[in-house]
All heavy atoms as TSV, in Angstrom:
chain	resi	resn	atom	element	x	y	z
A	1	MET	N	N	-12.413	37.238	121.539
A	1	MET	CA	C	-12.306	37.425	120.102
A	1	MET	C	C	-12.410	36.062	119.410
A	1	MET	O	O	-11.970	35.055	119.930
A	1	MET	CB	C	-10.978	38.076	119.743
A	1	MET	CG	C	-10.794	39.491	120.282
A	1	MET	SD	S	-11.985	40.675	119.669
A	1	MET	CE	C	-11.307	41.085	118.097
A	2	THR	N	N	-13.012	36.096	118.240
A	2	THR	CA	C	-13.187	34.883	117.440
A	2	THR	C	C	-12.582	35.106	116.069
A	2	THR	O	O	-12.764	36.157	115.470
A	2	THR	CB	C	-14.690	34.556	117.278
A	2	THR	OG1	O	-15.260	34.361	118.571
A	2	THR	CG2	C	-14.885	33.302	116.442
A	3	LYS	N	N	-11.859	34.086	115.588
A	3	LYS	CA	C	-11.304	34.139	114.248
A	3	LYS	C	C	-12.181	33.341	113.306
A	3	LYS	O	O	-12.548	32.209	113.590
A	3	LYS	CB	C	-9.889	33.548	114.215
A	3	LYS	CG	C	-8.820	34.564	114.329
A	3	LYS	CD	C	-7.468	33.978	113.993
A	3	LYS	CE	C	-6.435	35.038	114.281
A	3	LYS	NZ	N	-5.100	34.567	114.117
A	4	LEU	N	N	-12.515	33.971	112.189
A	4	LEU	CA	C	-13.289	33.311	111.155
A	4	LEU	C	C	-12.369	33.046	109.961
A	4	LEU	O	O	-11.623	33.933	109.542
A	4	LEU	CB	C	-14.451	34.187	110.710
A	4	LEU	CG	C	-15.457	34.571	111.776
A	4	LEU	CD1	C	-16.449	35.578	111.215
A	4	LEU	CD2	C	-16.187	33.347	112.301
A	5	TYR	N	N	-12.430	31.847	109.432
A	5	TYR	CA	C	-11.679	31.499	108.229
A	5	TYR	C	C	-12.601	31.683	107.028
A	5	TYR	O	O	-13.714	31.157	107.004
A	5	TYR	CB	C	-11.182	30.056	108.314
A	5	TYR	CG	C	-10.479	29.590	107.066
A	5	TYR	CD1	C	-9.251	30.123	106.706
A	5	TYR	CD2	C	-11.046	28.630	106.247
A	5	TYR	CE1	C	-8.602	29.698	105.555
A	5	TYR	CE2	C	-10.408	28.195	105.097
A	5	TYR	CZ	C	-9.184	28.741	104.753
A	5	TYR	OH	O	-8.545	28.324	103.620
A	6	VAL	N	N	-12.129	32.439	106.030
A	6	VAL	CA	C	-12.919	32.717	104.833
A	6	VAL	C	C	-12.102	32.259	103.626
A	6	VAL	O	O	-11.288	32.998	103.086
A	6	VAL	CB	C	-13.271	34.219	104.717
A	6	VAL	CG1	C	-14.225	34.454	103.561
A	6	VAL	CG2	C	-13.870	34.739	106.019
A	7	LYS	N	N	-12.323	31.021	103.220
A	7	LYS	CA	C	-11.500	30.423	102.162
A	7	LYS	C	C	-11.659	31.112	100.812
A	7	LYS	O	O	-10.800	30.999	99.956
A	7	LYS	CB	C	-11.799	28.936	102.024
A	7	LYS	CG	C	-13.200	28.649	101.509
A	7	LYS	CD	C	-13.436	27.174	101.353
A	7	LYS	CE	C	-14.847	26.930	100.850
A	7	LYS	NZ	N	-15.133	25.531	100.681
A	8	ASP	N	N	-12.749	31.853	100.635
A	8	ASP	CA	C	-13.047	32.474	99.342
A	8	ASP	C	C	-12.325	33.797	99.109
A	8	ASP	O	O	-12.531	34.425	98.074
A	8	ASP	CB	C	-14.553	32.712	99.209
A	8	ASP	CG	C	-15.364	31.459	99.472
A	8	ASP	OD1	O	-14.913	30.370	99.092
A	8	ASP	OD2	O	-16.439	31.578	100.070
A	9	ILE	N	N	-11.507	34.256	100.045
A	9	ILE	CA	C	-10.759	35.497	99.844
A	9	ILE	C	C	-9.581	35.194	98.918
A	9	ILE	O	O	-8.641	34.511	99.305
A	9	ILE	CB	C	-10.245	36.087	101.175
A	9	ILE	CG1	C	-11.398	36.403	102.111
A	9	ILE	CG2	C	-9.408	37.337	100.906
A	9	ILE	CD1	C	-10.956	36.892	103.481
A	10	HIS	N	N	-9.676	35.685	97.684
A	10	HIS	CA	C	-8.648	35.371	96.691
A	10	HIS	C	C	-7.830	36.569	96.241
A	10	HIS	O	O	-6.754	36.396	95.694
A	10	HIS	CB	C	-9.291	34.735	95.450
A	10	HIS	CG	C	-9.978	33.446	95.735
A	10	HIS	ND1	N	-9.312	32.309	96.117
A	10	HIS	CD2	C	-11.298	33.118	95.722
A	10	HIS	CE1	C	-10.179	31.330	96.312
A	10	HIS	NE2	N	-11.394	31.795	96.086
A	11	CYS	N	N	-8.367	37.777	96.414
A	11	CYS	CA	C	-7.674	38.942	95.850
A	11	CYS	C	C	-7.991	40.191	96.661
A	11	CYS	O	O	-8.824	40.173	97.563
A	11	CYS	CB	C	-8.087	39.143	94.395
A	11	CYS	SG	S	-9.853	39.502	94.196
A	12	LYS	N	N	-7.325	41.271	96.301
A	12	LYS	CA	C	-7.530	42.542	96.997
A	12	LYS	C	C	-8.935	43.087	96.774
A	12	LYS	O	O	-9.476	43.799	97.613
A	12	LYS	CB	C	-6.493	43.573	96.539
A	12	LYS	CG	C	-5.077	43.204	96.892
A	12	LYS	CD	C	-4.838	43.255	98.374
A	12	LYS	CE	C	-3.390	42.953	98.690
A	12	LYS	NZ	N	-3.118	42.939	100.112
A	13	LYS	N	N	-9.566	42.748	95.651
A	13	LYS	CA	C	-10.949	43.181	95.404
A	13	LYS	C	C	-11.892	42.517	96.410
A	13	LYS	O	O	-12.820	43.148	96.911
A	13	LYS	CB	C	-11.359	42.839	93.973
A	13	LYS	CG	C	-12.708	43.394	93.598
A	13	LYS	CD	C	-13.035	43.153	92.133
A	13	LYS	CE	C	-14.385	43.745	91.791
A	13	LYS	NZ	N	-14.758	43.513	90.405
A	14	CYS	N	N	-11.646	41.240	96.706
A	14	CYS	CA	C	-12.430	40.533	97.732
A	14	CYS	C	C	-12.282	41.247	99.080
A	14	CYS	O	O	-13.268	41.457	99.792
A	14	CYS	CB	C	-11.957	39.094	97.888
A	14	CYS	SG	S	-12.172	38.027	96.463
A	15	VAL	N	N	-11.047	41.582	99.408
A	15	VAL	CA	C	-10.768	42.255	100.676
A	15	VAL	C	C	-11.535	43.574	100.750
A	15	VAL	O	O	-12.177	43.875	101.757
A	15	VAL	CB	C	-9.248	42.492	100.848
A	15	VAL	CG1	C	-8.962	43.396	102.038
A	15	VAL	CG2	C	-8.517	41.159	100.988
A	16	ALA	N	N	-11.495	44.343	99.679
A	16	ALA	CA	C	-12.187	45.639	99.658
A	16	ALA	C	C	-13.692	45.471	99.828
A	16	ALA	O	O	-14.328	46.232	100.573
A	16	ALA	CB	C	-11.877	46.369	98.358
A	17	ARG	N	N	-14.289	44.493	99.161
A	17	ARG	CA	C	-15.736	44.248	99.291
A	17	ARG	C	C	-16.099	43.902	100.731
A	17	ARG	O	O	-17.090	44.396	101.278
A	17	ARG	CB	C	-16.174	43.115	98.360
A	17	ARG	CG	C	-16.210	43.503	96.902
A	17	ARG	CD	C	-16.669	42.364	96.008
A	17	ARG	NE	N	-18.013	41.931	96.371
A	17	ARG	CZ	C	-18.404	40.654	96.387
A	17	ARG	NH1	N	-17.574	39.685	96.053
A	17	ARG	NH2	N	-19.629	40.335	96.726
A	18	ILE	N	N	-15.295	43.030	101.336
A	18	ILE	CA	C	-15.558	42.612	102.712
A	18	ILE	C	C	-15.383	43.789	103.667
A	18	ILE	O	O	-16.232	44.036	104.533
A	18	ILE	CB	C	-14.641	41.430	103.107
A	18	ILE	CG1	C	-15.049	40.181	102.332
A	18	ILE	CG2	C	-14.680	41.188	104.616
A	18	ILE	CD1	C	-14.074	39.025	102.441
A	19	GLU	N	N	-14.284	44.520	103.520
A	19	GLU	CA	C	-14.039	45.659	104.409
A	19	GLU	C	C	-15.160	46.684	104.315
A	19	GLU	O	O	-15.632	47.181	105.346
A	19	GLU	CB	C	-12.691	46.308	104.064
A	19	GLU	CG	C	-11.507	45.479	104.486
A	19	GLU	CD	C	-10.174	46.084	104.100
A	19	GLU	OE1	O	-10.123	46.907	103.152
A	19	GLU	OE2	O	-9.176	45.715	104.738
A	20	ASN	N	N	-15.605	46.984	103.111
A	20	ASN	CA	C	-16.684	47.959	102.943
A	20	ASN	C	C	-17.973	47.486	103.608
A	20	ASN	O	O	-18.640	48.258	104.302
A	20	ASN	CB	C	-16.932	48.242	101.458
A	20	ASN	CG	C	-15.824	49.061	100.834
A	20	ASN	OD1	O	-15.102	49.772	101.517
A	20	ASN	ND2	N	-15.687	48.941	99.524
A	21	ALA	N	N	-18.325	46.232	103.407
A	21	ALA	CA	C	-19.562	45.698	103.980
A	21	ALA	C	C	-19.513	45.664	105.505
A	21	ALA	O	O	-20.475	46.053	106.175
A	21	ALA	CB	C	-19.841	44.303	103.433
A	22	LEU	N	N	-18.400	45.226	106.069
A	22	LEU	CA	C	-18.295	45.131	107.527
A	22	LEU	C	C	-18.237	46.520	108.159
A	22	LEU	O	O	-18.807	46.737	109.230
A	22	LEU	CB	C	-17.097	44.278	107.931
A	22	LEU	CG	C	-17.145	42.806	107.490
A	22	LEU	CD1	C	-15.941	42.039	108.047
A	22	LEU	CD2	C	-18.439	42.131	107.889
A	23	ASN	N	N	-17.555	47.452	107.498
A	23	ASN	CA	C	-17.542	48.830	108.008
A	23	ASN	C	C	-18.940	49.427	107.968
A	23	ASN	O	O	-19.365	50.083	108.924
A	23	ASN	CB	C	-16.565	49.698	107.195
A	23	ASN	CG	C	-15.122	49.447	107.584
A	23	ASN	OD1	O	-14.812	49.156	108.721
A	23	ASN	ND2	N	-14.230	49.569	106.607
A	24	ASP	N	N	-19.671	49.202	106.876
A	24	ASP	CA	C	-21.041	49.710	106.760
A	24	ASP	C	C	-21.958	49.121	107.834
A	24	ASP	O	O	-22.914	49.761	108.260
A	24	ASP	CB	C	-21.620	49.421	105.377
A	24	ASP	CG	C	-21.008	50.286	104.283
A	24	ASP	OD1	O	-20.305	51.270	104.609
A	24	ASP	OD2	O	-21.226	49.965	103.094
A	25	ALA	N	N	-21.669	47.886	108.251
A	25	ALA	CA	C	-22.474	47.211	109.271
A	25	ALA	C	C	-21.998	47.534	110.689
A	25	ALA	O	O	-22.494	46.962	111.664
A	25	ALA	CB	C	-22.435	45.708	109.041
A	26	ASN	N	N	-21.027	48.442	110.794
A	26	ASN	CA	C	-20.473	48.848	112.101
A	26	ASN	C	C	-19.892	47.684	112.891
A	26	ASN	O	O	-20.093	47.573	114.099
A	26	ASN	CB	C	-21.524	49.590	112.931
A	26	ASN	CG	C	-21.902	50.898	112.307
A	26	ASN	OD1	O	-21.047	51.649	111.843
A	26	ASN	ND2	N	-23.190	51.171	112.260
A	27	ILE	N	N	-19.184	46.812	112.183
A	27	ILE	CA	C	-18.516	45.682	112.828
A	27	ILE	C	C	-17.034	46.013	112.945
A	27	ILE	O	O	-16.385	46.363	111.961
A	27	ILE	CB	C	-18.711	44.389	111.998
A	27	ILE	CG1	C	-20.190	44.030	111.930
A	27	ILE	CG2	C	-17.880	43.247	112.581
A	27	ILE	CD1	C	-20.515	42.899	110.976
A	28	ASP	N	N	-16.508	45.910	114.164
A	28	ASP	CA	C	-15.086	46.126	114.406
A	28	ASP	C	C	-14.378	44.812	114.108
A	28	ASP	O	O	-14.714	43.777	114.695
A	28	ASP	CB	C	-14.865	46.563	115.853
A	28	ASP	CG	C	-13.436	46.998	116.112
A	28	ASP	OD1	O	-12.759	47.451	115.159
A	28	ASP	OD2	O	-12.990	46.881	117.267
A	29	PHE	N	N	-13.414	44.830	113.203
A	29	PHE	CA	C	-12.775	43.591	112.758
A	29	PHE	C	C	-11.324	43.824	112.379
A	29	PHE	O	O	-10.896	44.963	112.166
A	29	PHE	CB	C	-13.517	43.027	111.546
A	29	PHE	CG	C	-13.404	43.900	110.319
A	29	PHE	CD1	C	-12.442	43.652	109.359
A	29	PHE	CD2	C	-14.248	44.993	110.143
A	29	PHE	CE1	C	-12.325	44.474	108.247
A	29	PHE	CE2	C	-14.143	45.812	109.035
A	29	PHE	CZ	C	-13.173	45.555	108.080
A	30	THR	N	N	-10.589	42.724	112.284
A	30	THR	CA	C	-9.234	42.721	111.747
A	30	THR	C	C	-9.200	41.648	110.679
A	30	THR	O	O	-9.488	40.484	110.948
A	30	THR	CB	C	-8.193	42.399	112.842
A	30	THR	OG1	O	-8.335	43.347	113.892
A	30	THR	CG2	C	-6.790	42.448	112.287
A	31	LEU	N	N	-8.860	42.049	109.455
A	31	LEU	CA	C	-8.813	41.107	108.340
A	31	LEU	C	C	-7.361	40.819	107.993
A	31	LEU	O	O	-6.555	41.731	107.841
A	31	LEU	CB	C	-9.534	41.706	107.121
A	31	LEU	CG	C	-9.795	40.745	105.968
A	31	LEU	CD1	C	-11.058	41.133	105.231
A	31	LEU	CD2	C	-8.639	40.706	104.997
A	32	ASN	N	N	-7.026	39.536	107.882
A	32	ASN	CA	C	-5.684	39.119	107.476
A	32	ASN	C	C	-5.807	38.407	106.134
A	32	ASN	O	O	-6.283	37.270	106.066
A	32	ASN	CB	C	-5.072	38.198	108.535
A	32	ASN	CG	C	-3.643	37.830	108.220
A	32	ASN	OD1	O	-3.301	37.502	107.085
A	32	ASN	ND2	N	-2.800	37.858	109.229
A	33	PHE	N	N	-5.391	39.091	105.068
A	33	PHE	CA	C	-5.518	38.549	103.708
A	33	PHE	C	C	-4.699	37.266	103.533
A	33	PHE	O	O	-5.172	36.299	102.945
A	33	PHE	CB	C	-5.093	39.614	102.692
A	33	PHE	CG	C	-5.053	39.133	101.266
A	33	PHE	CD1	C	-6.200	38.674	100.639
A	33	PHE	CD2	C	-3.877	39.146	100.547
A	33	PHE	CE1	C	-6.170	38.228	99.322
A	33	PHE	CE2	C	-3.836	38.716	99.233
A	33	PHE	CZ	C	-4.988	38.252	98.619
A	34	GLU	N	N	-3.478	37.239	104.034
A	34	GLU	CA	C	-2.602	36.076	103.854
A	34	GLU	C	C	-3.166	34.822	104.510
A	34	GLU	O	O	-3.083	33.732	103.950
A	34	GLU	CB	C	-1.204	36.373	104.380
A	34	GLU	CG	C	-0.457	37.393	103.549
A	34	GLU	CD	C	0.924	37.698	104.093
A	34	GLU	OE1	O	1.376	36.996	105.014
A	34	GLU	OE2	O	1.538	38.656	103.600
A	35	ASP	N	N	-3.724	34.974	105.702
A	35	ASP	CA	C	-4.285	33.830	106.430
A	35	ASP	C	C	-5.742	33.563	106.076
A	35	ASP	O	O	-6.318	32.580	106.524
A	35	ASP	CB	C	-4.194	34.048	107.939
A	35	ASP	CG	C	-2.767	34.038	108.452
A	35	ASP	OD1	O	-1.871	33.532	107.746
A	35	ASP	OD2	O	-2.550	34.553	109.563
A	36	LYS	N	N	-6.357	34.502	105.333
A	36	LYS	CA	C	-7.775	34.416	104.978
A	36	LYS	C	C	-8.652	34.355	106.226
A	36	LYS	O	O	-9.589	33.575	106.325
A	36	LYS	CB	C	-8.052	33.224	104.064
A	36	LYS	CG	C	-7.306	33.294	102.745
A	36	LYS	CD	C	-7.665	32.146	101.850
A	36	LYS	CE	C	-6.931	32.278	100.528
A	36	LYS	NZ	N	-7.396	31.330	99.541
A	37	THR	N	N	-8.314	35.200	107.198
A	37	THR	CA	C	-9.080	35.226	108.444
A	37	THR	C	C	-9.595	36.629	108.747
A	37	THR	O	O	-9.022	37.619	108.323
A	37	THR	CB	C	-8.232	34.745	109.647
A	37	THR	OG1	O	-7.088	35.587	109.789
A	37	THR	CG2	C	-7.821	33.296	109.489
A	38	ILE	N	N	-10.688	36.632	109.497
A	38	ILE	CA	C	-11.259	37.874	110.014
A	38	ILE	C	C	-11.484	37.650	111.497
A	38	ILE	O	O	-12.123	36.675	111.900
A	38	ILE	CB	C	-12.596	38.206	109.328
A	38	ILE	CG1	C	-12.385	38.389	107.827
A	38	ILE	CG2	C	-13.221	39.448	109.955
A	38	ILE	CD1	C	-13.670	38.524	107.037
A	39	GLU	N	N	-10.944	38.544	112.305
A	39	GLU	CA	C	-11.109	38.444	113.751
A	39	GLU	C	C	-12.137	39.476	114.197
A	39	GLU	O	O	-12.030	40.654	113.839
A	39	GLU	CB	C	-9.769	38.675	114.450
A	39	GLU	CG	C	-9.807	38.324	115.911
A	39	GLU	CD	C	-8.429	38.290	116.540
A	39	GLU	OE1	O	-7.463	38.774	115.931
A	39	GLU	OE2	O	-8.340	37.769	117.658
A	40	VAL	N	N	-13.135	39.004	114.934
A	40	VAL	CA	C	-14.202	39.873	115.437
A	40	VAL	C	C	-14.487	39.532	116.893
A	40	VAL	O	O	-14.133	38.454	117.371
A	40	VAL	CB	C	-15.510	39.727	114.620
A	40	VAL	CG1	C	-15.309	40.172	113.190
A	40	VAL	CG2	C	-16.046	38.318	114.661
A	41	SER	N	N	-15.159	40.441	117.579
A	41	SER	CA	C	-15.554	40.150	118.959
A	41	SER	C	C	-16.601	39.030	118.943
A	41	SER	O	O	-17.341	38.864	117.971
A	41	SER	CB	C	-16.098	41.399	119.647
A	41	SER	OG	O	-17.231	41.861	118.978
A	42	ASP	N	N	-16.634	38.296	120.025
A	42	ASP	CA	C	-17.518	37.132	120.118
A	42	ASP	C	C	-18.985	37.481	119.861
A	42	ASP	O	O	-19.712	36.690	119.266
A	42	ASP	CB	C	-17.385	36.462	121.492
A	42	ASP	CG	C	-15.985	35.892	121.718
A	42	ASP	OD1	O	-15.272	35.631	120.725
A	42	ASP	OD2	O	-15.612	35.717	122.891
A	43	ASP	N	N	-19.398	38.664	120.278
A	43	ASP	CA	C	-20.805	39.040	120.110
A	43	ASP	C	C	-21.146	39.483	118.677
A	43	ASP	O	O	-22.306	39.713	118.365
A	43	ASP	CB	C	-21.204	40.113	121.115
A	43	ASP	CG	C	-20.416	41.399	120.943
A	43	ASP	OD1	O	-19.254	41.346	120.508
A	43	ASP	OD2	O	-20.968	42.469	121.249
A	44	MET	N	N	-20.147	39.567	117.803
A	44	MET	CA	C	-20.378	39.978	116.418
A	44	MET	C	C	-20.195	38.843	115.409
A	44	MET	O	O	-20.284	39.069	114.203
A	44	MET	CB	C	-19.431	41.121	116.044
A	44	MET	CG	C	-19.801	42.418	116.662
A	44	MET	SD	S	-21.372	42.960	115.985
A	44	MET	CE	C	-21.513	44.563	116.664
A	45	VAL	N	N	-19.985	37.636	115.905
A	45	VAL	CA	C	-19.713	36.507	115.010
A	45	VAL	C	C	-20.881	36.240	114.061
A	45	VAL	O	O	-20.702	36.170	112.839
A	45	VAL	CB	C	-19.356	35.228	115.812
A	45	VAL	CG1	C	-19.278	34.013	114.907
A	45	VAL	CG2	C	-18.044	35.431	116.542
A	46	GLU	N	N	-22.082	36.115	114.608
A	46	GLU	CA	C	-23.241	35.796	113.766
A	46	GLU	C	C	-23.524	36.903	112.751
A	46	GLU	O	O	-23.826	36.632	111.592
A	46	GLU	CB	C	-24.477	35.520	114.630
A	46	GLU	CG	C	-24.364	34.262	115.463
A	46	GLU	CD	C	-24.135	33.004	114.634
A	46	GLU	OE1	O	-24.748	32.867	113.561
A	46	GLU	OE2	O	-23.317	32.165	115.057
A	47	LYS	N	N	-23.424	38.147	113.197
A	47	LYS	CA	C	-23.660	39.270	112.293
A	47	LYS	C	C	-22.609	39.288	111.179
A	47	LYS	O	O	-22.929	39.537	110.013
A	47	LYS	CB	C	-23.634	40.587	113.076
A	47	LYS	CG	C	-23.973	41.793	112.234
A	47	LYS	CD	C	-24.061	43.044	113.087
A	47	LYS	CE	C	-24.439	44.249	112.235
A	47	LYS	NZ	N	-24.532	45.469	113.040
A	48	THR	N	N	-21.357	39.011	111.522
A	48	THR	CA	C	-20.284	38.995	110.525
A	48	THR	C	C	-20.504	37.883	109.519
A	48	THR	O	O	-20.378	38.097	108.302
A	48	THR	CB	C	-18.914	38.816	111.216
A	48	THR	OG1	O	-18.740	39.868	112.173
A	48	THR	CG2	C	-17.787	38.854	110.197
A	49	ILE	N	N	-20.843	36.691	109.995
A	49	ILE	CA	C	-21.104	35.566	109.092
A	49	ILE	C	C	-22.258	35.896	108.160
A	49	ILE	O	O	-22.209	35.597	106.964
A	49	ILE	CB	C	-21.358	34.270	109.894
A	49	ILE	CG1	C	-20.053	33.805	110.557
A	49	ILE	CG2	C	-21.923	33.177	108.994
A	49	ILE	CD1	C	-20.218	32.647	111.512
A	50	SER	N	N	-23.291	36.544	108.679
A	50	SER	CA	C	-24.434	36.930	107.861
A	50	SER	C	C	-24.030	37.935	106.781
A	50	SER	O	O	-24.437	37.810	105.617
A	50	SER	CB	C	-25.526	37.513	108.751
A	50	SER	OG	O	-26.598	37.965	107.970
A	51	GLU	N	N	-23.240	38.933	107.166
A	51	GLU	CA	C	-22.774	39.924	106.192
A	51	GLU	C	C	-21.935	39.260	105.103
A	51	GLU	O	O	-22.072	39.571	103.915
A	51	GLU	CB	C	-21.945	41.019	106.883
A	51	GLU	CG	C	-22.744	41.938	107.758
A	51	GLU	CD	C	-23.701	42.829	106.983
A	51	GLU	OE1	O	-23.388	43.214	105.837
A	51	GLU	OE2	O	-24.761	43.164	107.540
A	52	LEU	N	N	-21.062	38.347	105.495
A	52	LEU	CA	C	-20.229	37.640	104.520
A	52	LEU	C	C	-21.075	36.772	103.598
A	52	LEU	O	O	-20.831	36.705	102.394
A	52	LEU	CB	C	-19.166	36.797	105.237
A	52	LEU	CG	C	-18.086	37.598	105.966
A	52	LEU	CD1	C	-17.278	36.678	106.867
A	52	LEU	CD2	C	-17.184	38.324	104.983
A	53	ASP	N	N	-22.071	36.131	104.169
A	53	ASP	CA	C	-22.985	35.307	103.377
A	53	ASP	C	C	-23.708	36.145	102.325
A	53	ASP	O	O	-23.863	35.712	101.179
A	53	ASP	CB	C	-23.982	34.607	104.295
A	53	ASP	CG	C	-24.823	33.581	103.569
A	53	ASP	OD1	O	-24.238	32.725	102.882
A	53	ASP	OD2	O	-26.063	33.656	103.676
A	54	ASP	N	N	-24.109	37.347	102.696
A	54	ASP	CA	C	-24.762	38.255	101.746
A	54	ASP	C	C	-23.854	38.596	100.570
A	54	ASP	O	O	-24.327	38.889	99.481
A	54	ASP	CB	C	-25.197	39.547	102.436
A	54	ASP	CG	C	-26.369	39.343	103.381
A	54	ASP	OD1	O	-26.997	38.263	103.344
A	54	ASP	OD2	O	-26.644	40.272	104.174
A	55	LEU	N	N	-22.536	38.544	100.806
A	55	LEU	CA	C	-21.549	38.824	99.750
A	55	LEU	C	C	-21.112	37.558	99.018
A	55	LEU	O	O	-20.233	37.604	98.172
A	55	LEU	CB	C	-20.314	39.502	100.350
A	55	LEU	CG	C	-20.507	40.872	100.967
A	55	LEU	CD1	C	-19.237	41.299	101.694
A	55	LEU	CD2	C	-20.885	41.892	99.905
A	56	ALA	N	N	-21.702	36.420	99.378
A	56	ALA	CA	C	-21.373	35.106	98.798
A	56	ALA	C	C	-20.016	34.587	99.235
A	56	ALA	O	O	-19.355	33.841	98.507
A	56	ALA	CB	C	-21.488	35.134	97.277
A	57	PHE	N	N	-19.600	34.955	100.457
A	57	PHE	CA	C	-18.388	34.390	101.056
A	57	PHE	C	C	-18.822	33.417	102.151
A	57	PHE	O	O	-19.766	33.689	102.890
A	57	PHE	CB	C	-17.511	35.486	101.661
A	57	PHE	CG	C	-16.820	36.358	100.664
A	57	PHE	CD1	C	-17.342	37.600	100.331
A	57	PHE	CD2	C	-15.660	35.943	100.038
A	57	PHE	CE1	C	-16.722	38.420	99.413
A	57	PHE	CE2	C	-15.023	36.749	99.098
A	57	PHE	CZ	C	-15.555	37.986	98.790
A	58	THR	N	N	-18.090	32.331	102.277
A	58	THR	CA	C	-18.377	31.331	103.296
A	58	THR	C	C	-17.352	31.480	104.431
A	58	THR	O	O	-16.156	31.457	104.179
A	58	THR	CB	C	-18.279	29.914	102.714
A	58	THR	OG1	O	-19.176	29.817	101.608
A	58	THR	CG2	C	-18.617	28.867	103.751
A	59	ALA	N	N	-17.857	31.641	105.642
A	59	ALA	CA	C	-16.977	31.794	106.812
A	59	ALA	C	C	-17.245	30.665	107.789
A	59	ALA	O	O	-18.374	30.218	107.958
A	59	ALA	CB	C	-17.229	33.119	107.475
A	60	GLU	N	N	-16.170	30.214	108.407
A	60	GLU	CA	C	-16.307	29.215	109.468
A	60	GLU	C	C	-15.395	29.611	110.611
A	60	GLU	O	O	-14.362	30.260	110.404
A	60	GLU	CB	C	-15.961	27.812	108.956
A	60	GLU	CG	C	-14.569	27.665	108.395
A	60	GLU	CD	C	-14.335	26.322	107.740
A	60	GLU	OE1	O	-15.158	25.905	106.916
A	60	GLU	OE2	O	-13.312	25.698	108.068
A	61	ILE	N	N	-15.795	29.240	111.812
A	61	ILE	CA	C	-14.999	29.570	112.979
A	61	ILE	C	C	-13.725	28.744	112.942
A	61	ILE	O	O	-13.757	27.527	112.790
A	61	ILE	CB	C	-15.792	29.319	114.274
A	61	ILE	CG1	C	-16.992	30.261	114.331
A	61	ILE	CG2	C	-14.894	29.505	115.499
A	61	ILE	CD1	C	-17.928	30.023	115.475
A	62	LYS	N	N	-12.591	29.463	113.063
A	62	LYS	CA	C	-11.289	28.794	113.022
A	62	LYS	C	C	-10.955	28.319	114.429
A	62	LYS	O	O	-11.026	29.076	115.381
A	62	LYS	CB	C	-10.216	29.766	112.519
A	62	LYS	CG	C	-8.894	29.108	112.309
A	62	LYS	CD	C	-7.944	30.041	111.597
A	62	LYS	CE	C	-6.644	29.297	111.367
A	62	LYS	NZ	N	-5.741	30.052	110.537
A	63	LYS	N	N	-10.625	27.063	114.532
A	63	LYS	CA	C	-10.316	26.482	115.834
A	63	LYS	C	C	-8.843	26.478	116.094
A	63	LYS	O	O	-8.037	26.443	115.255
A	63	LYS	CB	C	-10.865	25.072	115.894
A	63	LYS	CG	C	-12.340	25.067	115.577
A	63	LYS	CD	C	-13.079	24.051	116.312
A	63	LYS	CE	C	-14.490	24.101	115.832
A	63	LYS	NZ	N	-15.506	24.013	116.634
């Protein structure tokens, strides 16, 4: 599993947009609003980053 940090998550509306897009893309994920992280399987990292980019969110792999 890989954790992505998404600094642009500011509100529940952001969370809803992200959840809808990732669900539509059939990506299994866990989103933590407080930590601004999304956890996905290693093989879905690039697809998740691409989906977030399409929504104008910037994601980086959290170390």
